[in-house]
N, C-alpha and C positions, 0 to 999 in steps of 0.2 A: 310170391317171393322168388321162386323156383324159378319163377320163367324167366325173370332177371339174372339172376346167376346163369342161367342156361345161355340167355343172351350176351353178357359179359364172356364165358369162358375164353371162346376165339382169342380174345383181347388180354387175357390175362397177363400176358408178361408185358405187355405194354402199359398197363395200367399199372402192375408194380414198377416198373421205370417212371412213369408219372407221378405216380407216390413217391419213389425215391428222389427225384427231381426238386418236385417241392419241397419234401423234408431239407436235403441239401440247400435250397435258395431259401425256405425260412429260417436254418442254423444261420447262414450267411449274413440274411438280412438282421437276424438278432444280434449278432455279432458286432455286426456294422453300424446298426443303432446303437448299443453299447459302448461300443468306442467312440462314437460322435456324441452322445450324453455326457462321457467320461472328460472328451474335450471340452466341453461345452462348459462343465463343473469348474476344468482347470482356470477355464478362460474367465470365468464368473469371479474364484478366489482371486486370480492376478487383478482383476479390475477391479475388487474390494479393497484388495490389499493397497492398490493406488488412490484410489477413493478416498480411505483413510487418512494417506500421506498429504492429499492435496486439502482435505478436511483441519489437518494440524498446519499446513503449510497458510490456510488462509485463516487460521485463529491468528496466527503469530503476525500476520498482513497487518488484520483489523486491529492488533493492540500497538503495531507500528504505528498507523494511522490515525488511532486514538492519542498516541504521545506528541505525533507531529502535529497535532490539533490542538493540542494543549500546550505545545511550545509556539506555537503560532499564535495563539491566544497571548499568551506570555511577551511576545515579541512586540505583540501589538499597545499591549499595556506600557511595557519599556519605554515604547517611541512616544506616545503621549503622555507619561512621564518627562524623559528629556526634551520635549520640545515645552512643557511648562517650564522645567528648570531655564532654558534657552532664553525663554518671555521673560523668566525673573532677571537673570542676569543681564540683559537686556535695558528690562525699568532702568535696574541698578546702576546700570553706563548712564545712559540717560539723567538719572539722578542725581549720579555723581557730576556729570558736566555741569549741569544746570546749577550746581553748587557749585563748582570751581567758576562758573563765569560769574555767580552773583558772587563770590569772594573777589575774583578780580576789580569788579564795579565798586564794593562798596570798602576793600581791605586796601590799603596803601603799600604795605608790605607786600601783598600778595602779588599787586599791580606789579611792585618794581622787581620783587623775584622774578616774575614772566616775562618782563620786558631785558632781563640780562640773559647772558649764553646761560643756557642749562646743559647740562650730561645730554648727550644723545639720547641715553634709554630713557632719561627722565620726560625728555621734550617727546618722546614717541609714546611716552605712557598716558602723558596728559594731554598730546593730541589726539588718543583715541579714544578718549572720553568725552570728547566734544561734540 
């Protein structure tokens, strides 16, 4: 081992300089790595907060979508009910018109009444039922 020390003795100052440079570079690299890790941690925290906000927003959208679906189903049910009601009204109108025609054929008073000049409102009403 002494031979190695004797061999390196002329280069002692260069070796100390190299060790110093390596120490400075190591410390610099450690500081740079630490700062980089801290920056990444800050970015991760920021992104985590944004993801949390997006999750809350998505829950809100999901609730709105479910409510919109529920309203769409109710609207469809209402349309079907209104169509049924309209069919019923049309059937009643047809039945009333048929009854009116039957009355005109069978009842002389009704025939005489329909032959006279009726008020325009009553005439329109009766003609709509035909």
